[in-house]
C-alpha positions, 0 to 999 in steps of 0.5 A: 302523964296520967291523963289522956290528951283532950280533943283540943290537944289532939286537934292539929291535923296529922300528915296522912302517911300511907292514907291509901295503903292502910286500914284501921280495924276496930272491934266493938260492942258500943257506939264509937264516940272515942273516935272524936278524940282520934279524928285528927289522926284517923279521919283520912283513913278507912275504918273496918269496924267489926261489931261483936255480940248482938248483930241487931244492935245499932252501932253509931259512928261519928260523922265524917269517917269513911268506914265499913261495919260488919256484924255477925250476920255479915261474917256468916254471910261472907264466910259461910261454914268457915265463919266458925273460925271467927270468935264470937263475943270476944275482941278476937273477932277483929281478925275478920277485919284483917281478912276482908281488908285489901290494904297493905297495912293494918292498925288495930285499936280498942275502943277504950283507948284514947290519945296519950300525951308525951312528957312535953304534953304533946298529943301522940299520933300513935298511928304515925309512929306505927307507920314509922316503925313498919317502914324502917327495918328491924334488926332481930339477929344482933341486938343494938344497945341504942335500941332502934338504930334507924331512929333519928339521933341513933345508929349502930354502935361500935362492934355491930356487924356491918353485914347485918346493918341493912336489917330485915323488913318489919312485919309488926309494930307493937305499941304500949299503954299509959294509965291501965297496963295490960295485966292478967287477972291475978296481977290486977287483983294484987295491984288494983290501983296500979297505973303506968305513968312511965313513958319510955322513949324507945323502940326496939326489935325483939330478938330472933328466938324470943317470944313476947306477950302481944297485946292487940289494943295498940298494934300495927302490921304489914298485912302483905308480909304477915297477915295470914298469921294474925289469927286471934284464935277461937275465944269467947262464946262457946270456948273454954278460954278468953283473953289469950287471942292476941297472945296466941297470934303473937306467938304464931307470928313471932315463930313465923317471922323468925323462920322467914327472916322478918322483924317485930318491933315494940315500944313506941307509940303509947296510947292512953288505956282508959278502962280496967276490965273486971279482974274477976271476970278476967280470971274466969276467962283466963284461968285455963290459959294461965295453966295451959301457957306453961306448956304452950310457951315451951311448945312455941319456943321449940317449934321448928318449921321445915325449909319448904315452908316459904310462905306465911300460909304454909308456915301457918298450916304447919304450925296448926299440924304441930299444935294438933300433934303436940298440944291436943294432949294438954286439952281437946280444945287445941285439937279444935283450935288447930282445925280452926287455924286451917279453916282460917287459912282456907277462908283467907285464901278464898277472900284473898286469891293470889293472882297471876304474875307476868311470867304466868306462874302463881305469885 
């Protein structure tokens, strides 16, 4: 379980589910040789590569992939002054890919993540499992003790209300990792050799009212349902914090999903995370977040959105307002972040205009 699948093990052609409805978004600073291992699973899909760091550096992509690549110069050209909301020198830049995509679904993965093997030794098609998660309902309002009742071989258990068995649309699918766990710097420092070898064959819906630490290295979501909430914040170069980008997006997304009656799943699929980042570098990026999160998390736990917030952009603008009102006292950074959240929605709306519907009213 501690070794990734080889390219040979992953060589069986995959069934390209949602081939024309899904984009794969990859943030990177290096050549994308890792795609060779994913070729059987990713090649049918369109890739959106967001190049972080020096835009003059050439990023090489293996032949045979359909992709578009954006660097910082492209981001500045496309967004103009609003490019300030996209992080620089941080993997949070990936959310630019979400904005420019025109597909219904997004899968995002880091370039140090490889194909994992299940306990039988079979290569795991992570994308296929994410798609299954997204296409099946979630059950956030009542916990099913057999976890996901929509998986083959499972169902709702005795005592589960029949009125809730239809479930709700799934907005996001959060996958996990073998080998290097997604630990914070203090945990990395005290457990430098720890590896995750435990494969848990389970998918569950995160209950309504429960937050979770979302990791962006193995994540899929329904862009049409929740896309504008998947803003990875202001992190990295010029900011006092890093490595909280995906968690910030996860907290915002979960609050909005709970408000709008949407679901979030976690568990399968697994990827093989190959590289542990430097814990001392991570600590420098995280240390304010470790302190701030003790106030950030209660803020999100207590956040209430008004009934007239019926769309994701409206919900997100309201969250930005509440961030400015309640978190700016923690640090002026949150005042800046709240403004960036509004700028993000403005930029999203510019690139994704809402078209007319048959009755002549805006959708």
